[in-house]
C-alpha positions as CSV (number, residue, x, y, z in Angstrom):
1,M,-0.4,-0.1,0.2
2,I,2.7,2.4,0.6
3,I,4.5,1.8,-2.1
4,Q,0.7,2.3,-4.6
5,M,0.3,5.3,-2.3
6,I,4.4,6.9,-3.3
7,S,4.0,6.0,-6.9
8,A,0.4,7.6,-7.1
9,G,1.5,10.6,-5.2
10,E,5.2,11.0,-7.0
11,S,3.3,11.0,-10.4
12,S,0.6,13.4,-9.5
13,G,2.9,15.8,-7.4
14,Q,1.0,15.3,-4.0
15,L,4.2,13.6,-2.6
16,D,3.8,15.1,0.4
17,A,0.5,15.3,0.9
18,M,0.3,10.8,0.4
19,M,2.9,10.3,2.5
20,Q,0.6,12.5,5.2
21,K,-2.2,10.3,4.2
22,V,0.2,6.7,5.3
23,M,1.0,8.0,8.0
24,E,-2.3,9.0,9.5
25,Y,-3.6,5.8,8.4
26,Y,-0.3,3.6,9.9
27,K,-0.5,6.3,13.2
28,M,-4.4,4.8,13.4
29,R,-3.5,1.3,13.1
30,F,-1.4,1.4,16.0
31,D,-3.4,3.0,18.7
32,A,-5.9,0.8,16.9
33,I,-3.3,-1.9,18.7
34,I,-1.9,-0.5,21.4
35,D,-6.1,0.8,23.0
36,G,-6.8,-3.6,22.3
37,L,-3.2,-4.5,24.1
38,S,-4.5,-2.3,26.9
39,E,-8.0,-4.4,26.6
40,A,-6.9,-6.9,27.1
41,I,-3.7,-6.9,29.2
42,E,-6.2,-5.0,31.7
43,P,-7.9,-7.9,33.7
44,I,-5.3,-10.1,33.7
45,M,-3.4,-6.9,35.8
46,L,-6.5,-6.5,37.4
47,L,-6.4,-10.0,38.4
48,I,-3.0,-10.0,39.8
49,I,-3.6,-6.7,41.9
50,A,-6.4,-8.8,43.9
51,C,-4.3,-11.5,44.1
52,M,-1.7,-9.6,45.6
53,V,-4.4,-7.9,48.2
54,V,-5.6,-11.4,49.3
55,L,-2.4,-12.0,49.9
56,L,-1.3,-9.3,51.7
57,A,-5.1,-9.8,53.5
58,L,-3.5,-13.6,54.2
59,G,-0.5,-12.4,55.6
60,I,-1.9,-10.2,58.0
61,F,-4.8,-12.1,59.1
62,L,-3.7,-15.9,59.7
63,P,-1.2,-15.2,62.2
64,M,-3.7,-12.9,64.0
65,W,-6.4,-16.2,63.9
66,E,-4.0,-18.5,65.3
67,M,-2.8,-16.4,68.0
68,G,-7.0,-16.2,68.8
69,N,-6.8,-19.9,68.5
70,A,-4.3,-19.9,71.4
71,V,-5.5,-17.6,73.9
72,Q,-8.5,-19.8,73.7
73,G,-6.4,-22.9,74.2
74,R,-7.9,-25.1,70.3
75,R,-3.7,-25.7,69.7
């Protein structure tokens, strides 16, 4: 596509306008790919953060529960 656009721009004398159109097209495609990639990564990152929060909460509460059980004489 780029070669055809450059060829058309050279033959019509509008090479700079054609290069601008090619740049806009590929910028639009790049932005669409980045948006799709960020939409795909977002749930994975949310899951990772949720796992980290659960791990942190368990690290705090498990020793407290063990101390409560020790005080009550269950273990």
